[in-house]
N, C-alpha and C positions, 0 to 999 in steps of 0.2 A: 727861542726864534720867534721874530718878531714878522706876523704878518702882514702882510702890505699889499696885498690887493684890497679892492674892496668886493664885495657879496664875498667872499672865501670866507667856510669857516672849517674850521679843525676837528679834528675830533677831540684832543687832550686837553685844549682852548675853556674860557670861561667868561661868558660874554653879560653886561652891562645887559636893561633893554632897550637902551639908545644905542648902544652898537649897533644890538643885534638885531633891531628893525632899522639903522643904519643899513650895514652889508647885506643883508634879506628883502629887504626894498620892501618886506611885510609893513599897512598903512595898523592905525588902528588895532578897527574892525576882525581883518583876517588875525593878526597876533592871536587875538580875544577867541574868536572859533578854535585856532590849534591848542589852545588852552584845552580849551571846554573837550577838545577829542583829544589829548590825550597826556597834553606836548611837555613835560613836566620846567616846572621854574620855581627853584631855587631863592628860601626867604632868610638873609643870615644880617642881624644889625641893620633892621629897616632898610632893609637894599632888595633888588629882585635881582635873580642871575638866570640866564638857560649858558649848562652846560652843552659841548661842540654835541658829544654823544650824546645826549639827548635831541636835538635836534636830526641828526645822521636818521638814531632808530625814532623817530616820526616819523618821517619822509618814507624808510624802507616799511616800518607796518601800515603806509597812507597808499600803498600801491597803487590799490585800487580802484582809486578815485580818477585816477590818469589812464583807467579802459575808458575804449571809446565802445562803445552803446550797440545791441547787437545788430538793433534798429533804426529804424528815425522816426519822429512822431510822422514822418503824411501820414496820411491816407492814402490805403491802396485802391490802386486804377480800376473798376470794374469795369 
């Protein structure tokens, strides 16, 4: 099954780093941060790949990053 839409990550697909960054729009530093925070990268034959299921699992595990803060940082009025 070919995926023709840019930005779509399929659970059962394998992506090269170039294709993955093109589809997600992540820049180099953002991808490095994701890797440091648990995104699994598979290395085979001196090439790096990201499995779609690993990206989706990473997004599920980092849901807390998108929560809104309970309070803003503005000082309270007296």
